[in-house]
C-alpha positions as a Python dict, from the first residue, in 0.01 Angstrom:
ca = {
    (1, 'M'): (0, 0, 0),
    (2, 'K'): (-289, 55, 242),
    (3, 'Q'): (-637, -12, 115),
    (4, 'F'): (-994, 60, 221),
    (5, 'Q'): (-1329, -95, 137),
    (6, 'G'): (-1543, 131, -80),
    (7, 'Y'): (-1817, 161, -342),
    (8, 'E'): (-1711, 221, -701),
    (9, 'R'): (-1921, 471, -898),
    (10, 'P'): (-1982, 485, -1275),
    (11, 'D'): (-1718, 759, -1317),
    (12, 'G'): (-1450, 550, -1141),
    (13, 'S'): (-1458, 744, -814),
    (14, 'V'): (-1502, 552, -488),
    (15, 'G'): (-1747, 626, -208),
    (16, 'V'): (-1691, 546, 158),
    (17, 'R'): (-2067, 550, 217),
    (18, 'N'): (-2361, 449, -5),
    (19, 'K'): (-2618, 722, 52),
    (20, 'I'): (-2927, 842, -130),
    (21, 'L'): (-2936, 1220, -157),
    (22, 'V'): (-3282, 1379, -153),
    (23, 'I'): (-3242, 1732, -289),
    (24, 'S'): (-3506, 1998, -236),
    (25, 'P'): (-3388, 2285, -463),
    (26, 'V'): (-3594, 2532, -259),
    (27, 'D'): (-3692, 2519, 107),
    (28, 'C'): (-4066, 2528, 20),
    (29, 'S'): (-4051, 2157, -65),
    (30, 'Y'): (-3810, 2052, 210),
    (31, 'S'): (-4084, 1916, 437),
    (32, 'E'): (-4189, 1664, 172),
    (33, 'A'): (-3825, 1582, 96),
    (34, 'S'): (-3740, 1510, 459),
    (35, 'K'): (-4047, 1287, 505),
    (36, 'I'): (-3955, 1090, 194),
    (37, 'A'): (-3593, 1053, 311),
    (38, 'T'): (-3697, 896, 641),
    (39, 'S'): (-3871, 610, 459),
    (40, 'V'): (-3549, 424, 367),
    (41, 'P'): (-3218, 377, 552),
    (42, 'G'): (-2918, 570, 423),
    (43, 'A'): (-3118, 857, 271),
    (44, 'T'): (-3061, 1219, 367),
    (45, 'A'): (-3253, 1533, 265),
    (46, 'I'): (-3092, 1870, 193),
    (47, 'T'): (-3211, 2214, 83),
    (48, 'Q'): (-3101, 2579, 71),
    (49, 'Y'): (-3244, 2897, 221),
    (50, 'Y'): (-3135, 3164, -27),
    (51, 'G'): (-3470, 3189, -207),
    (52, 'C'): (-3626, 3050, -522),
    (53, 'H'): (-3444, 3265, -778),
    (54, 'R'): (-3192, 3094, -1003),
    (55, 'D'): (-2839, 3106, -863),
    (56, 'K'): (-2552, 2942, -1048),
    (57, 'M'): (-2341, 2893, -735),
    (58, 'I'): (-2620, 2704, -558),
    (59, 'E'): (-2688, 2494, -868),
    (60, 'N'): (-2318, 2409, -894),
    (61, 'Q'): (-2310, 2294, -532),
    (62, 'F'): (-2624, 2079, -561),
    (63, 'T'): (-2493, 1916, -880),
    (64, 'S'): (-2146, 1860, -738),
    (65, 'L'): (-2284, 1713, -414),
    (66, 'A'): (-2489, 1467, -621),
    (67, 'E'): (-2162, 1375, -796),
    (68, 'N'): (-1988, 1311, -462),
    (69, 'P'): (-1868, 948, -449),
    (70, 'N'): (-2058, 886, -123),
    (71, 'I'): (-2386, 933, -310),
    (72, 'G'): (-2526, 623, -478),
    (73, 'G'): (-2853, 772, -603),
    (74, 'V'): (-3051, 1096, -607),
    (75, 'L'): (-3416, 1196, -567),
    (76, 'L'): (-3513, 1554, -654),
    (77, 'V'): (-3817, 1699, -474),
    (78, 'G'): (-3940, 2030, -613),
    (79, 'Q'): (-4225, 2271, -546),
    (80, 'G'): (-4276, 2351, -913),
    (81, 'C'): (-4249, 2729, -945),
    (82, 'E'): (-3889, 2778, -828),
    (83, 'S'): (-3622, 2899, -1071),
    (84, 'I'): (-3371, 2633, -964),
    (85, 'T'): (-3576, 2367, -1137),
    (86, 'V'): (-3584, 1994, -1085),
    (87, 'D'): (-3555, 1943, -1463),
    (88, 'N'): (-3240, 2155, -1486),
    (89, 'L'): (-3070, 1972, -1200),
    (90, 'M'): (-3182, 1634, -1330),
    (91, 'S'): (-3031, 1692, -1674),
    (92, 'K'): (-2693, 1751, -1510),
    (93, 'I'): (-2709, 1477, -1246),
    (94, 'E'): (-2816, 1211, -1500),
    (95, 'K'): (-2468, 1244, -1655),
    (96, 'T'): (-2320, 1078, -1344),
    (97, 'G'): (-2476, 745, -1440),
    (98, 'K'): (-2630, 716, -1094),
    (99, 'P'): (-3002, 641, -1056),
    (100, 'V'): (-3191, 971, -1030),
    (101, 'E'): (-3566, 1039, -1008),
    (102, 'S'): (-3785, 1342, -938),
    (103, 'V'): (-4121, 1454, -798),
    (104, 'T'): (-4282, 1797, -796),
    (105, 'S'): (-4561, 1899, -559),
    (106, 'Q'): (-4750, 2123, -802),
    (107, 'E'): (-4743, 1858, -1077),
    (108, 'D'): (-4791, 1544, -867),
    (109, 'G'): (-5103, 1646, -675),
    (110, 'G'): (-4985, 1816, -358),
    (111, 'T'): (-4821, 1705, -37),
    (112, 'L'): (-4962, 1357, 26),
    (113, 'K'): (-4943, 1235, -333),
    (114, 'T'): (-4593, 1378, -372),
    (115, 'I'): (-4472, 1201, -58),
    (116, 'E'): (-4638, 875, -166),
    (117, 'K'): (-4479, 889, -511),
    (118, 'G'): (-4145, 998, -367),
    (119, 'K'): (-4139, 704, -124),
    (120, 'R'): (-4206, 465, -410),
    (121, 'L'): (-3926, 613, -619),
    (122, 'I'): (-3675, 622, -335),
    (123, 'R'): (-3745, 255, -258),
    (124, 'D'): (-3659, 174, -620),
    (125, 'I'): (-3335, 372, -593),
    (126, 'S'): (-3252, 202, -265),
    (127, 'Q'): (-3299, -141, -422),
    (128, 'K'): (-3069, -54, -712),
    (129, 'I'): (-2781, 74, -500),
    (130, 'S'): (-2815, -196, -232),
    (131, 'D'): (-2689, -450, -487),
    (132, 'L'): (-2353, -270, -501),
    (133, 'E'): (-2085, -459, -309),
    (134, 'K'): (-1783, -303, -139),
    (135, 'E'): (-1441, -368, -292),
    (136, 'P'): (-1081, -298, -185),
    (137, 'F'): (-923, 21, -321),
    (138, 'D'): (-590, 195, -272),
    (139, 'I'): (-572, 499, -44),
    (140, 'G'): (-501, 705, -356),
    (141, 'K'): (-876, 702, -421),
    (142, 'L'): (-941, 904, -103),
    (143, 'T'): (-985, 1280, -79),
    (144, 'V'): (-1006, 1417, 275),
    (145, 'A'): (-1139, 1760, 372),
    (146, 'V'): (-975, 1927, 671),
    (147, 'H'): (-1141, 2198, 876),
    (148, 'C'): (-1100, 2366, 1214),
    (149, 'G'): (-1366, 2527, 1434),
    (150, 'G'): (-1403, 2631, 1794),
    (151, 'S'): (-1027, 2678, 1805),
    (152, 'D'): (-842, 2743, 2128),
    (153, 'S'): (-478, 2758, 2234),
    (154, 'T'): (-439, 2380, 2197),
    (155, 'S'): (-550, 2378, 1832),
    (156, 'G'): (-224, 2512, 1692),
    (157, 'L'): (-16, 2312, 1941),
    (158, 'A'): (-177, 1970, 1908),
    (159, 'A'): (-487, 1898, 1695),
    (160, 'N'): (-387, 2093, 1384),
    (161, 'P'): (-22, 1981, 1356),
    (162, 'A'): (-121, 1618, 1426),
    (163, 'T'): (-390, 1638, 1158),
    (164, 'G'): (-133, 1795, 926),
    (165, 'R'): (93, 1495, 981),
    (166, 'A'): (-195, 1261, 894),
    (167, 'I'): (-259, 1458, 575),
    (168, 'D'): (111, 1432, 485),
    (169, 'K'): (84, 1053, 516),
    (170, 'L'): (-229, 1054, 300),
    (171, 'I'): (-53, 1255, 28),
    (172, 'E'): (253, 1027, 48),
    (173, 'A'): (19, 731, -9),
    (174, 'G'): (-117, 891, -327),
    (175, 'G'): (-433, 1045, -182),
    (176, 'S'): (-565, 1402, -187),
    (177, 'S'): (-673, 1664, 63),
    (178, 'I'): (-858, 1994, 47),
    (179, 'F'): (-835, 2272, 304),
    (180, 'S'): (-979, 2623, 299),
    (181, 'E'): (-1091, 2889, 550),
    (182, 'A'): (-893, 3168, 382),
    (183, 'P'): (-1017, 3435, 629),
    (184, 'E'): (-840, 3241, 904),
    (185, 'M'): (-513, 3232, 709),
    (186, 'I'): (-473, 3608, 671),
    (187, 'G'): (-115, 3693, 765),
    (188, 'G'): (13, 3347, 677),
    (189, 'E'): (6, 3386, 299),
    (190, 'D'): (386, 3400, 266),
    (191, 'I'): (419, 3062, 439),
    (192, 'L'): (153, 2911, 214),
    (193, 'A'): (304, 3064, -101),
    (194, 'E'): (643, 2910, -18),
    (195, 'R'): (473, 2571, -40),
    (196, 'A'): (319, 2640, -381),
    (197, 'E'): (408, 2393, -654),
    (198, 'D'): (502, 2677, -889),
    (199, 'E'): (486, 3056, -928),
    (200, 'E'): (138, 3047, -1078),
    (201, 'V'): (1, 2863, -774),
    (202, 'A'): (185, 3107, -544),
    (203, 'K'): (7, 3396, -718),
    (204, 'E'): (-327, 3216, -678),
    (205, 'I'): (-260, 3183, -304),
    (206, 'Y'): (-180, 3553, -264),
    (207, 'D'): (-491, 3645, -465),
    (208, 'L'): (-704, 3413, -250),
    (209, 'I'): (-587, 3559, 82),
    (210, 'N'): (-615, 3915, -50),
    (211, 'K'): (-974, 3850, -158),
    (212, 'A'): (-1051, 3698, 183),
    (213, 'E'): (-910, 4006, 356),
    (214, 'L'): (-1122, 4235, 140),
    (215, 'W'): (-1429, 4017, 203),
    (216, 'V'): (-1386, 4031, 582),
    (217, 'K'): (-1333, 4408, 567),
    (218, 'A'): (-1643, 4460, 352),
    (219, 'R'): (-1860, 4235, 566),
    (220, 'L'): (-1738, 4301, 919),
    (221, 'G'): (-1563, 4637, 898),
    (222, 'E'): (-1231, 4489, 1010),
    (223, 'P'): (-976, 4304, 796),
    (224, 'R'): (-949, 4014, 1043),
    (225, 'F'): (-1155, 3864, 1319),
    (226, 'M'): (-1134, 3646, 1627),
    (227, 'S'): (-1443, 3502, 1792),
    (228, 'K'): (-1539, 3528, 2156),
    (229, 'G'): (-1475, 3156, 2192),
    (230, 'N'): (-1126, 3186, 2044),
    (231, 'K'): (-1033, 3448, 2303),
    (232, 'E'): (-1185, 3256, 2592),
    (233, 'G'): (-996, 2949, 2472),
    (234, 'G'): (-662, 3120, 2515),
    (235, 'L'): (-578, 3245, 2165),
    (236, 'T'): (-393, 3571, 2213),
    (237, 'T'): (-338, 3716, 1865),
    (238, 'L'): (-479, 3689, 1514),
    (239, 'E'): (-135, 3582, 1395),
    (240, 'E'): (-140, 3291, 1639),
    (241, 'K'): (-480, 3185, 1508),
    (242, 'S'): (-372, 3208, 1143),
    (243, 'L'): (-48, 3017, 1190),
    (244, 'G'): (-231, 2746, 1382),
    (245, 'A'): (-501, 2715, 1115),
    (246, 'I'): (-243, 2660, 841),
    (247, 'L'): (-89, 2363, 1023),
    (248, 'K'): (-386, 2134, 959),
    (249, 'G'): (-291, 2127, 589),
    (250, 'G'): (39, 1953, 661),
    (251, 'S'): (367, 2035, 488),
    (252, 'K'): (333, 1908, 131),
    (253, 'K'): (340, 2120, -183),
    (254, 'I'): (13, 2292, -268),
    (255, 'K'): (-98, 2181, -614),
    (256, 'G'): (-342, 2464, -673),
    (257, 'V'): (-631, 2681, -557),
    (258, 'L'): (-971, 2534, -643),
    (259, 'E'): (-1216, 2795, -768),
    (260, 'N'): (-1554, 2802, -596),
    (261, 'S'): (-1767, 3077, -746),
    (262, 'H'): (-2080, 3149, -947),
    (263, 'E'): (-1882, 3058, -1259),
    (264, 'K'): (-1714, 2735, -1153),
    (265, 'L'): (-1674, 2475, -877),
    (266, 'E'): (-1338, 2309, -936),
    (267, 'K'): (-1228, 1964, -823),
    (268, 'P'): (-873, 1827, -794),
    (269, 'K'): (-744, 1714, -1133),
    (270, 'E'): (-472, 1493, -986),
    (271, 'P'): (-375, 1362, -641),
    (272, 'G'): (-219, 1605, -393),
    (273, 'L'): (-293, 1893, -159),
    (274, 'Y'): (-525, 2178, -260),
    (275, 'L'): (-649, 2506, -115),
    (276, 'Q'): (-1010, 2590, -194),
    (277, 'D'): (-1149, 2934, -264),
    (278, 'G'): (-1434, 3033, -38),
    (279, 'T'): (-1477, 3275, 248),
    (280, 'S'): (-1748, 3097, 445),
    (281, 'T'): (-1687, 3132, 818),
    (282, 'T'): (-1943, 2869, 925),
    (283, 'D'): (-1821, 2517, 990),
    (284, 'V'): (-2098, 2323, 816),
    (285, 'S'): (-2105, 2524, 492),
    (286, 'S'): (-1725, 2526, 474),
    (287, 'I'): (-1718, 2147, 494),
    (288, 'T'): (-2001, 2130, 237),
    (289, 'Q'): (-1787, 2321, -13),
    (290, 'K'): (-1503, 2071, 18),
    (291, 'L'): (-1740, 1776, -15),
    (292, 'A'): (-1879, 1940, -329),
    (293, 'A'): (-1522, 1934, -461),
    (294, 'G'): (-1516, 1557, -413),
    (295, 'A'): (-1395, 1485, -58),
    (296, 'Q'): (-1542, 1166, 91),
    (297, 'I'): (-1435, 1224, 455),
    (298, 'A'): (-1384, 1535, 669),
    (299, 'V'): (-1142, 1575, 960),
    (300, 'F'): (-1260, 1851, 1193),
    (301, 'T'): (-1021, 1983, 1457),
    (302, 'T'): (-1165, 2167, 1756),
    (303, 'G'): (-1034, 2292, 2086),
    (304, 'R'): (-1351, 2403, 2260),
    (305, 'G'): (-1563, 2121, 2119),
    (306, 'A'): (-1808, 2070, 1834),
    (307, 'T'): (-2116, 1849, 1820),
    (308, 'M'): (-2182, 1849, 1446),
    (309, 'G'): (-2157, 1592, 1170),
    (310, 'H'): (-2255, 1615, 803),
    (311, 'A'): (-2531, 1479, 580),
    (312, 'I'): (-2297, 1379, 297),
    (313, 'A'): (-1987, 1239, 465),
    (314, 'P'): (-1846, 1105, 793),
    (315, 'V'): (-1674, 1369, 1007),
    (316, 'I'): (-1378, 1266, 1225),
    (317, 'K'): (-1348, 1509, 1515),
    (318, 'V'): (-1009, 1572, 1672),
    (319, 'T'): (-958, 1782, 1985),
    (320, 'G'): (-625, 1905, 2114),
    (321, 'N'): (-773, 1995, 2451),
    (322, 'P'): (-762, 1706, 2702),
    (323, 'L'): (-1037, 1868, 2911),
    (324, 'T'): (-1265, 1892, 2609),
    (325, 'Y'): (-1206, 1526, 2531),
    (326, 'E'): (-1286, 1431, 2889),
    (327, 'E'): (-1606, 1636, 2895),
    (328, 'M'): (-1721, 1557, 2538),
    (329, 'E'): (-1587, 1207, 2477),
    (330, 'D'): (-1916, 1104, 2317),
    (331, 'D'): (-1853, 1360, 2042),
    (332, 'M'): (-1476, 1335, 1992),
    (333, 'D'): (-1310, 1062, 1783),
    (334, 'I'): (-945, 1142, 1854),
    (335, 'N'): (-781, 1281, 2169),
    (336, 'A'): (-489, 1491, 2046),
    (337, 'G'): (-480, 1636, 2398),
    (338, 'K'): (-232, 1358, 2475),
    (339, 'I'): (25, 1583, 2306),
    (340, 'I'): (-47, 1859, 2558),
    (341, 'E'): (-26, 1611, 2845),
    (342, 'G'): (305, 1475, 2715),
    (343, 'S'): (183, 1116, 2677),
    (344, 'A'): (204, 1113, 2295),
    (345, 'S'): (395, 1296, 2022),
    (346, 'I'): (256, 1486, 1723),
    (347, 'E'): (387, 1204, 1505),
    (348, 'E'): (210, 937, 1710),
    (349, 'V'): (-125, 1118, 1714),
    (350, 'G'): (-87, 1197, 1343),
    (351, 'N'): (-44, 827, 1273),
    (352, 'R'): (-353, 757, 1485),
    (353, 'I'): (-558, 1007, 1283),
    (354, 'F'): (-436, 854, 956),
    (355, 'E'): (-537, 506, 1073),
    (356, 'E'): (-877, 646, 1175),
    (357, 'I'): (-924, 791, 825),
    (358, 'V'): (-858, 448, 673),
    (359, 'D'): (-1089, 274, 921),
    (360, 'V'): (-1371, 525, 868),
    (361, 'A'): (-1327, 491, 491),
    (362, 'S'): (-1389, 118, 540),
    (363, 'D'): (-1717, 189, 723),
    (364, 'K'): (-1614, 246, 1085),
    (365, 'T'): (-1883, 467, 1237),
    (366, 'T'): (-1774, 811, 1361),
    (367, 'K'): (-1909, 959, 1683),
    (368, 'S'): (-2125, 1210, 1494),
    (369, 'E'): (-2269, 932, 1276),
    (370, 'S'): (-2355, 722, 1581),
    (371, 'L'): (-2535, 1024, 1729),
    (372, 'G'): (-2734, 1075, 1410),
    (373, 'Y'): (-2591, 1415, 1313),
    (374, 'D'): (-2670, 1509, 952),
    (375, 'N'): (-2591, 1881, 947),
    (376, 'F'): (-2607, 2061, 614),
    (377, 'D'): (-2568, 2415, 486),
    (378, 'L'): (-2472, 2578, 158),
    (379, 'W'): (-2259, 2888, 117),
    (380, 'R'): (-2330, 3156, -139),
    (381, 'Y'): (-2090, 3436, -228),
    (382, 'H'): (-2345, 3717, -235),
    (383, 'P'): (-2316, 3959, -530),
    (384, 'A'): (-2361, 4256, -294),
    (385, 'I'): (-2049, 4152, -102),
    (386, 'R'): (-1861, 4112, -429),
    (387, 'N'): (-1949, 4469, -518),
    (388, 'L'): (-1846, 4593, -173),
    (389, 'I'): (-1508, 4423, -207),
    (390, 'K'): (-1438, 4622, -521),
    (391, 'K'): (-1497, 4945, -326),
    (392, 'V'): (-1256, 4874, -38),
    (393, 'P'): (-918, 5038, -103),
    (394, 'K'): (-635, 4795, -26),
    (395, 'E'): (-441, 5066, 160),
    (396, 'K'): (-723, 5093, 418),
    (397, 'L'): (-685, 4732, 528),
}
């Protein structure tokens, strides 16, 4: 069985990176957090921009991201008056067994003293996790997020089916994968439901797509959408876009739908393929949700090109457009455009993507990592949208 070199965590999960996560629960303290993070290698600072009121969904995501296997230690940097408190987050994150410390501007003497103290604490964390040595682990310890963005006509013909083949190989090897983007699967729910492990999962899939359709209607006024870039890239119908988006999840049985709400952020309970609840239509926040559910690596398929990475995990970018690969080779890891050109099959490129997943898990640097990309964003299912959804009659969709 294939293996990769990773970092074992106290809960038995395995990271493919050994990062320190500096969490600023509110954006007021993000400046201090980012300055502290730059003082040691492998540290990354994150925050949220939804305000300082307490929000269970945001708390769940912060806590779950701290639990991600790629995170070796955590430093919390608070302002002091926010409702998402450092103390509350710390009490949850301490349960991971990872080193975790905190500073608060209003209690630690303002900006300069907070940064000074934070740098001292993060150096201590860095020393503790630097002693951890990499070990060989079976592929079954890997969970891979799959996502598509900037789709064009080549996405459904090349990048997505090739990625789907790689995910099939991962599942066959005992690993797990999470895919989402329910708004982009509207119209393909019957195909997904046929792949459900049982009738209960099939019902969860139908409920998920129905909720996504209601969400899009409530937010945008139309039950489905296609971006300007999708149209310019040659996508002709919404059905074409939906069917192409589904392909990146491969062909294996779907074990379940992972809840991602104010009440709960679910993670896979056993190896296999999972759909995740969530109607975010932005690439970064959609990937964040899947990393919060435990994924250590993301595979991002794009036709028109994407220049992002992620603060928590390596992102492998796959393009099905040979012209995009030629023009953006510095950003693309895999050229699935060979399928379009006829120089490689879906199977061959799928195998190549699978091998890249294993190599990246063992510390191969992705293009976005080499360029220093550390994008981050959270997604929040706004209560106002939830109320709007309840008011949209299904027959008007």
